[in-house]
N, C-alpha and C positions, 0 to 999 in steps of 0.2 A: 503494500499499500503505500502511495504518496500522494502526499497533497502540495498543490501549487495553485497559483493565479494565472500561472503562465499557459495560455492555451495552447499555442505551439508545442510547448515542451510536454504537456498533456497528450497531445496526438502521437507525438514521435515517440514518447514512451510506455505508451500503457497499451494493454490489451482492452482495457473498459475504462470510460469514462464516467463517474458518480457525479452528477450535476444538483448542487443543493440547491434548496431555497434559500429565502432572508431568515435573519434571526429575529426575535430571539425562539420562534419556533419550527426553526430549520428542520426540514425533511428531505427525504430524496425525492427530488422532482423528475428527474429522468435517469437511466443508466444506457450508455451508448457504447456499441460494439466500435472498436476500432480496427479497420481493414487492412491494415499493414504488418508484413512480417518483422520480426525482431532478429538480429538487428535492423533495422530500416536504414536506408539513404535517404537523407533528409532533404537532398537537392532533388533526387528522383521524386520521393513523397508531395515534396511541394509542388510540384508541376504536374499532379494527377487531377482529374476532375473530382475524385472522391475527397483528396484532402479539402478541397475548398468548398465543397459541400457540408462535411463536418463542420469545419471550423466556421462557415455561416450559421449552423444548426446551434453550435455552441455559443456564438456569439450573439444570435436572437434570445437564447434562453435567457441568458444573462442579462441581456437589457429589460428583458420582462421584470427580472428580480431586482433592480436595481434599489 
């Protein structure tokens, strides 16, 4: 388990990302599967359609729970 606020780091280092809602009643908002193998080539990963779809999904979620 790793906790980070860096979305790029979460995508490149994880098998799953657990998105939490806001405090004080924080709960699990979503659990996302990361489709990239490990170790991943970050350059190749960042050029993929899947990376940007996942990145945008996470950023949209975080914007809803600011």
